C-alpha positions as CSV (number, residue, x, y, z in Angstrom):
1,X,-17.2,20.3,-17.7
2,X,-14.7,17.4,-17.7
3,X,-15.5,13.7,-18.2
4,X,-15.7,12.9,-14.4
5,X,-18.0,15.9,-13.8
6,X,-20.4,14.8,-16.7
7,X,-20.5,11.3,-15.2
8,X,-21.3,12.7,-11.8
9,X,-24.2,14.7,-13.1
10,X,-25.5,11.8,-15.2
11,X,-25.4,9.5,-12.2
12,X,-27.1,12.1,-9.9
13,X,-30.0,12.6,-12.3
14,X,-30.4,8.9,-13.0
15,X,-30.7,8.4,-9.2
16,X,-33.4,11.2,-9.0
17,X,-35.3,9.6,-11.9
18,X,-35.3,6.2,-10.4
19,X,-36.1,6.9,-6.8
20,X,-39.1,8.6,-5.3
21,X,-38.1,10.0,-1.9
22,X,-41.7,10.8,-1.0
23,X,-42.4,6.9,-1.1
24,X,-39.5,5.3,0.6
25,X,-41.3,2.0,1.0
26,X,-40.4,1.2,-2.6
27,X,-36.9,0.9,-1.4
28,X,-37.9,-2.7,-0.2
29,X,-38.4,-3.6,-3.8
30,X,-35.8,-1.8,-5.6
31,X,-32.2,-0.7,-4.8
32,X,-31.7,2.8,-3.6
33,X,-29.5,3.5,-6.6
34,X,-30.0,2.2,-10.1
35,X,-27.2,3.7,-12.1
36,X,-27.0,2.2,-15.5
37,X,-23.3,1.0,-15.6
38,X,-22.0,-1.5,-18.1
39,X,-20.3,-3.4,-15.2
40,X,-22.0,-4.2,-11.9
41,X,-18.8,-5.3,-10.0
42,X,-18.6,-3.8,-6.6
43,X,-15.2,-2.7,-5.5
44,X,-14.1,-4.7,-2.5
45,X,-10.9,-6.3,-1.1
46,X,-11.2,-9.4,-3.3
47,X,-11.3,-7.2,-6.4
48,X,-8.3,-5.3,-5.1
49,X,-6.3,-8.5,-4.7
50,X,-7.3,-9.8,-8.2
51,X,-6.3,-6.4,-9.7
52,X,-2.9,-6.7,-8.0
53,X,-2.4,-10.2,-9.1
54,X,-3.2,-9.5,-12.7
55,X,-6.4,-11.6,-12.7
56,X,-8.4,-8.7,-14.1
57,X,-7.8,-7.4,-17.6
58,X,-6.1,-4.1,-17.7
59,X,-8.9,-3.0,-20.0
60,X,-11.5,-3.5,-17.3
61,X,-13.4,-0.3,-16.5
62,X,-12.2,-0.5,-12.8
63,X,-8.7,0.5,-14.0
64,X,-10.2,3.7,-15.4
65,X,-12.6,4.5,-12.7
66,X,-10.4,3.7,-9.7
67,X,-7.3,5.5,-11.1
68,X,-5.8,6.1,-7.6
69,X,-6.2,2.4,-6.6
70,X,-4.4,1.5,-9.8
71,X,-1.5,3.8,-8.8
72,X,-0.9,2.1,-5.5
73,X,-1.3,-1.5,-6.6
74,X,2.6,-2.1,-6.8
75,X,3.7,0.3,-4.1
76,X,4.1,0.4,-0.4
77,X,0.8,2.2,-0.1
78,X,-0.9,-1.0,-1.1
79,X,-0.6,-2.4,2.4
80,X,-2.2,0.7,4.0
81,X,-5.1,0.6,1.5
82,X,-5.5,-3.2,1.8
83,X,-5.9,-2.8,5.6
84,X,-8.7,-0.4,5.0
85,X,-10.5,-2.6,2.6
86,X,-10.1,-5.8,4.7
87,X,-12.2,-4.1,7.4
88,X,-15.1,-4.1,4.9
89,X,-15.0,-7.8,3.9
90,X,-18.4,-9.3,3.8
91,X,-17.7,-13.2,3.8
92,X,-18.8,-15.0,6.9
93,X,-15.4,-15.6,8.4
94,X,-14.3,-11.9,8.0
95,X,-17.5,-10.8,9.6
96,X,-16.6,-12.6,12.9
97,X,-13.6,-10.5,13.4
98,X,-13.9,-7.6,16.0
99,X,-11.9,-5.5,13.5
100,X,-14.4,-5.9,10.8
101,X,-16.2,-2.5,10.5
102,X,-19.5,-4.0,9.5
103,X,-19.5,-6.2,12.6
104,X,-18.5,-3.1,14.7
105,X,-21.5,-1.2,13.3
106,X,-23.8,-4.1,13.9
107,X,-22.6,-4.5,17.5
108,X,-23.3,-0.8,18.1
109,X,-26.8,-1.2,16.6
110,X,-27.3,-4.3,18.9
111,X,-26.2,-2.4,22.1
112,X,-27.9,0.9,21.1
113,X,-24.5,2.8,21.1
114,X,-24.9,5.9,19.0
115,X,-22.6,6.2,16.1
116,X,-19.7,8.6,16.3
117,X,-18.7,10.8,13.4
118,X,-15.5,12.7,14.1
119,X,-16.0,15.9,12.1
120,X,-13.7,18.8,11.1
121,X,-14.3,22.3,12.4
122,X,-15.1,24.3,9.3
123,X,-13.5,27.5,10.6
124,X,-10.2,25.8,11.3
125,X,-10.3,24.0,8.0
126,X,-11.0,27.2,6.1
127,X,-8.1,28.9,8.0
128,X,-5.8,26.0,7.0
129,X,-6.7,26.3,3.3
130,X,-6.3,30.0,3.2
131,X,-2.9,29.9,5.0
132,X,-1.5,27.4,2.5
133,X,-3.1,28.9,-0.5
134,X,-2.6,32.6,0.1
135,X,0.1,33.1,2.7
136,X,3.9,32.4,2.4
137,X,5.0,30.1,5.1
138,X,7.8,31.4,7.4
139,X,10.3,29.3,9.3
140,X,8.2,26.1,8.8
141,X,5.7,27.4,11.5
142,X,2.7,26.6,9.4
143,X,3.9,23.1,8.6
144,X,4.7,22.4,12.3
145,X,1.2,23.4,13.3
146,X,-0.9,22.2,10.4
147,X,0.7,18.8,9.5
148,X,-0.5,16.9,12.6
149,X,-4.0,18.4,12.3
150,X,-4.2,17.3,8.7
151,X,-3.0,13.9,9.6
152,X,-5.8,13.7,12.3
153,X,-8.5,14.9,9.8
154,X,-7.5,12.2,7.3
155,X,-7.4,9.4,9.8
156,X,-10.9,10.5,11.0
157,X,-12.2,10.9,7.5
158,X,-11.1,7.4,6.7
159,X,-12.9,6.1,9.7
160,X,-16.1,8.1,8.6
161,X,-15.9,6.6,5.1
162,X,-15.6,3.0,6.5
163,X,-18.6,3.6,8.8
164,X,-20.6,5.0,5.9
165,X,-19.8,1.9,3.8
166,X,-20.8,-0.5,6.6
167,X,-24.0,1.4,7.0
168,X,-24.6,1.2,3.2
169,X,-23.9,-2.6,3.1
170,X,-26.3,-3.3,6.0
171,X,-29.0,-1.1,4.4
172,X,-28.7,-2.1,0.9
173,X,-26.6,-5.2,0.8
174,X,-22.9,-5.7,-0.1
175,X,-23.7,-4.8,-3.8
176,X,-25.9,-1.8,-2.9
177,X,-28.8,-3.7,-4.4
178,X,-31.1,-5.6,-2.0
179,X,-32.2,-8.0,-4.8
180,X,-28.6,-9.2,-5.6
181,X,-27.9,-13.0,-5.3
182,X,-24.9,-15.1,-5.4
183,X,-24.3,-18.1,-7.6
184,X,-26.2,-20.3,-5.1
185,X,-29.3,-18.1,-5.4
186,X,-28.8,-16.7,-1.9
187,X,-29.9,-13.2,-1.4
188,X,-26.8,-11.3,-0.5
189,X,-28.4,-8.5,1.6
190,X,-30.3,-11.1,3.9
191,X,-27.2,-13.4,3.8
192,X,-25.1,-10.6,5.3
193,X,-27.5,-10.2,8.2
194,X,-27.7,-13.9,8.7
195,X,-23.9,-14.2,8.9
196,X,-23.9,-11.4,11.5
197,X,-26.9,-12.6,13.7
198,X,-27.1,-16.4,13.0
199,X,-30.9,-16.0,13.0
200,X,-32.3,-18.9,11.0
201,X,-35.5,-17.0,10.4
202,X,-33.8,-14.6,8.0
203,X,-34.9,-15.4,4.4
204,X,-31.5,-15.6,2.6
205,X,-32.1,-19.0,0.9
206,X,-33.1,-19.2,-2.8
207,X,-36.7,-18.2,-3.3
208,X,-37.3,-16.8,0.2
209,X,-36.6,-13.1,-0.6
210,X,-38.6,-11.1,-3.0
211,X,-42.3,-10.5,-3.8
212,X,-42.9,-9.1,-0.4
213,X,-43.1,-12.5,1.2
214,X,-44.1,-12.9,4.9
215,X,-40.6,-13.9,5.9
216,X,-39.1,-10.9,3.9
217,X,-41.5,-8.4,5.7
218,X,-40.6,-10.0,9.1
219,X,-36.9,-9.5,8.2
220,X,-37.5,-5.9,7.3
221,X,-39.5,-5.2,10.4
222,X,-37.1,-7.0,12.8
223,X,-33.7,-5.8,11.3
224,X,-33.8,-3.4,8.4
225,X,-36.3,-0.8,9.7
226,X,-34.9,-0.6,13.2
227,X,-31.4,-0.3,11.7
228,X,-32.3,2.5,9.4
229,X,-33.9,4.2,12.4
230,X,-30.7,3.7,14.5
231,X,-28.4,5.3,11.9
232,X,-30.9,8.1,11.4
233,X,-31.6,7.4,7.7
234,X,-34.5,9.7,6.4
235,X,-35.8,10.5,3.0
236,X,-37.1,13.5,1.2
237,X,-36.0,17.1,0.7
238,X,-33.4,18.3,3.1
239,X,-33.1,14.9,4.7
240,X,-29.9,13.6,6.3
241,X,-29.0,10.0,5.4
242,X,-26.3,7.9,6.8
243,X,-26.1,5.4,4.0
244,X,-24.9,6.1,0.6
245,X,-27.1,7.1,-2.5
246,X,-24.0,6.9,-4.8
247,X,-21.4,4.2,-5.6
248,X,-18.9,3.8,-2.9
249,X,-16.1,3.4,-5.5
250,X,-15.4,7.1,-5.7
251,X,-15.0,7.4,-1.9
252,X,-12.7,4.3,-1.8
253,X,-10.7,5.9,-4.6
254,X,-10.1,9.1,-2.4
255,X,-9.1,6.8,0.6
256,X,-6.5,5.2,-1.9
257,X,-5.2,8.7,-2.7
258,X,-4.8,9.4,1.0
259,X,-2.7,6.3,1.3
260,X,-0.7,7.0,-1.8
261,X,0.3,10.4,-0.3
262,X,0.6,9.4,3.3
263,X,4.0,11.1,3.6
264,X,2.9,14.4,2.1
265,X,0.4,16.3,4.2
266,X,0.0,19.0,1.6
267,X,-1.1,16.6,-1.0
268,X,-3.4,15.0,1.6
269,X,-5.0,18.4,2.2
270,X,-5.8,18.7,-1.5
271,X,-7.4,15.3,-1.3
272,X,-9.4,16.3,1.8
273,X,-10.8,19.1,-0.3
274,X,-11.8,16.6,-3.0
275,X,-13.5,14.5,-0.3
276,X,-15.3,17.5,1.0
277,X,-16.5,18.5,-2.5
278,X,-17.5,14.8,-3.2
279,X,-19.5,14.5,0.0
280,X,-21.2,17.9,-0.5
281,X,-22.0,17.3,-4.1
282,X,-22.9,13.6,-4.1
283,X,-26.4,13.5,-2.4
284,X,-25.4,16.0,0.3
285,X,-23.1,14.0,2.6
286,X,-21.2,16.9,4.1
287,X,-22.6,15.9,7.6
288,X,-20.3,12.8,7.6
289,X,-17.2,15.1,7.0
290,X,-17.7,18.5,8.6
291,X,-19.4,20.1,11.4
292,X,-22.4,22.1,10.0
293,X,-22.8,19.6,7.1
294,X,-23.6,20.7,3.6
295,X,-24.0,24.3,4.6
296,X,-20.6,24.5,6.0
297,X,-19.1,22.8,3.0
298,X,-20.9,25.2,0.7
299,X,-19.6,28.2,2.8
300,X,-16.0,27.0,2.4
301,X,-16.4,26.3,-1.3
302,X,-17.8,29.9,-1.8
303,X,-14.9,31.3,0.1
């Protein structure tokens, strides 16, 4: 077992230890994930810019964890990945843009429009893997057929990751911790909802959130609970969840790898398989990637 696999296992069991799925109401008091990391920085567009501009020391853990992001910082792929990250910015001005993924998800919630997950057909995906792994291509026919399919899969996978991230921010706050505050003492989770809705009753100001106050309960009843129902979040054994129970950094790292290899569909196929394994193994998120969800992912892995 390598270093990354060990970290994955440790993170997963830390999550199980700290969260009781049979009592989801405790999610109001504590973040869904409480992984003990030495650095609490959430990777976002601002961090990406600071990494590129050299404002973050090269010894910072981000450069080790986000190795694919590091690889694209000084290349043309940076623009592609930066475009992806900009759509997930959480400042007030960015949240007003119709291109902002968090606003798009919020607008869908407001209108009652069901979320759309563009999923891969597992039989077609397995056939693609098998042909490139075990059969010798002839006359470029395989490439001509599979290249555009792989490109489509990657584009849809990136959209799904962005939607998952937006769901996560609206469920858990932009640091995936409902109790996080900014330097002004404002609760970041409530502030995100305030910036989207303009509702002055949302308790984002210092001292308004926490301790299960009446204003906090009203906020959860009016926004958080209906939103979790809208995105079909559920808890417990075998439950599907449309917000993340693991750090988003790993998924962003995979998107960065897509953008780094955007001209090489075979390398992108390898990265797609990493995404499949990550979604399947990390809390069971196969259903945001492939038709048939975790069962389909497991079948492909076993094949």
